[in-house]
Backbone bond lengths (Angstrom), bond angles and torsions (degrees), N, CA, C in turn:
res aa  C-N    CA-C-N  psi(-1)  N-CA   C-N-CA  omega(-1)  CA-C   N-CA-C  phi
1 X - - - 1.492 - - 1.565 109.20 -
2 X 1.289 114.57 132.19 1.470 121.97 178.66 1.481 109.65 -76.91
3 X 1.371 115.27 145.54 1.411 120.72 174.32 1.524 112.98 -62.33
4 X 1.267 119.28 135.16 1.481 124.05 -179.74 1.542 112.47 -91.38
5 X 1.292 113.85 -20.31 1.505 118.59 -179.42 1.520 109.70 -136.39
6 X 1.331 118.22 155.96 1.359 123.64 172.97 1.563 112.06 -127.17
7 X 1.283 115.08 156.76 1.509 117.81 177.44 1.449 112.86 -83.38
8 X 1.309 117.24 171.64 1.484 122.18 177.13 1.495 109.10 -64.54
9 X 1.352 118.59 -36.18 1.399 123.81 -179.71 1.514 110.33 -66.57
10 X 1.373 119.94 -37.73 1.373 125.12 -179.25 1.584 107.83 -70.25
11 X 1.312 112.50 -40.78 1.497 119.96 177.74 1.542 109.02 -55.35
12 X 1.414 114.63 -51.14 1.412 120.27 179.15 1.560 112.25 -54.05
13 X 1.321 115.43 -44.78 1.443 121.40 179.55 1.538 112.31 -61.41
14 X 1.294 112.18 -50.70 1.528 119.29 -176.57 1.548 110.82 -61.26
15 X 1.232 116.20 -37.49 1.505 119.20 -173.07 1.555 109.80 -92.19
16 X 1.350 115.82 -10.93 1.394 119.53 -178.08 1.570 116.34 67.92
17 X 1.328 111.91 36.06 1.503 117.58 -179.29 1.540 106.46 -121.10
18 X 1.323 112.44 165.91 1.447 118.26 -178.95 1.516 109.20 -69.37
19 X 1.355 115.36 163.93 1.466 120.01 -176.18 1.584 105.46 -73.27
20 X 1.287 123.54 -41.51 1.489 120.10 177.16 1.572 110.87 -62.54
21 X 1.256 119.24 -31.59 1.522 123.14 176.27 1.560 109.71 -69.64
22 X 1.347 116.36 -36.11 1.477 120.97 178.90 1.584 106.58 -69.89
23 X 1.228 118.67 -42.72 1.495 121.15 175.51 1.511 110.64 -59.13
24 X 1.346 118.26 -43.47 1.437 120.56 177.58 1.490 112.72 -62.28
25 X 1.320 116.23 -36.72 1.439 125.43 -178.48 1.594 107.51 -64.93
26 X 1.317 118.16 -47.57 1.438 120.74 -178.03 1.540 114.04 -66.89
27 X 1.323 114.50 -15.62 1.454 117.89 177.17 1.608 112.41 -90.02
28 X 1.315 112.66 -2.98 1.475 118.58 -179.04 1.581 110.43 -68.95
29 X 1.264 117.89 130.64 1.526 117.55 177.47 1.494 110.41 -57.11
30 X 1.338 115.94 134.62 1.431 120.92 -179.21 1.464 115.32 92.89
31 X 1.320 123.31 -15.06 1.355 126.58 177.96 1.513 111.31 -73.73
32 X 1.359 118.25 127.30 1.443 121.08 -174.42 1.524 115.69 -71.18
33 X 1.330 117.80 109.69 1.452 124.18 174.36 1.424 115.93 -134.29
34 X 1.323 118.63 152.03 1.459 125.68 171.81 1.502 103.14 -119.88
35 X 1.397 114.49 127.31 1.392 122.81 177.00 1.567 109.63 -107.47
36 X 1.329 111.43 124.28 1.515 116.58 179.43 1.521 103.86 -123.24
37 X 1.232 116.65 100.16 1.478 120.66 -171.70 1.501 109.19 64.44
38 X 1.381 117.16 -120.40 1.415 122.17 178.54 1.500 111.82 -96.64
39 X 1.340 117.33 -2.99 1.498 124.28 -177.66 1.540 105.35 -82.58
40 X 1.337 114.52 137.66 1.432 125.10 174.67 1.562 107.74 -115.55
41 X 1.348 111.79 123.28 1.486 118.62 178.78 1.524 109.93 -125.93
42 X 1.281 115.24 145.84 1.429 121.69 -176.28 1.570 107.72 -113.87
43 X 1.315 117.01 119.85 1.462 116.67 177.58 1.494 111.21 -71.93
44 X 1.300 117.12 123.13 1.492 126.06 -172.26 1.508 110.82 -53.46
45 X 1.371 120.91 -51.24 1.427 123.93 -176.36 1.500 112.61 -62.62
46 X 1.436 115.52 -47.09 1.440 119.86 178.83 1.535 111.52 -65.84
47 X 1.337 117.50 -29.13 1.470 118.20 178.93 1.526 109.52 -73.70
48 X 1.254 118.96 -38.41 1.542 121.28 175.77 1.489 109.75 -62.21
49 X 1.259 118.03 -39.46 1.515 122.21 179.95 1.512 107.90 -63.62
50 X 1.385 114.94 -49.79 1.476 123.09 -177.17 1.484 106.58 -60.14
51 X 1.281 122.16 -40.68 1.350 124.88 -176.34 1.562 112.55 -65.16
52 X 1.324 115.41 -44.52 1.477 122.71 177.63 1.524 108.87 -59.69
53 X 1.296 116.10 -49.18 1.541 122.35 -175.45 1.481 106.87 -64.85
54 X 1.340 120.63 -46.47 1.447 122.24 -174.10 1.536 116.30 -80.47
55 X 1.427 115.57 -17.18 1.436 115.99 177.45 1.514 107.44 -77.79
56 X 1.300 120.99 -20.78 1.482 126.57 178.90 1.498 108.66 -69.28
57 X 1.392 118.46 -26.63 1.419 120.29 -179.55 1.502 116.89 -85.86
58 X 1.252 116.20 -0.61 1.487 120.36 -177.88 1.479 111.59 -85.21
C-alpha cells in the first residue's frame, strides 16, 4: 500500500529544498495540509495536484 501522506521532512527531500523552506511552503495559503495536533502531514494526491496547478504559474 502506498503512503497517502508525507511529512514536511519528506516534502523537503522530494523537492530538494531546505527544511525551513518546506515549513514556509506548508504555511502558504492554498497549500494542502492536514494538521493533527502539532503534526503537519501533506496528502500526496492533493500535493501532486497543487504542484501541477502551481507549476503552470511559474
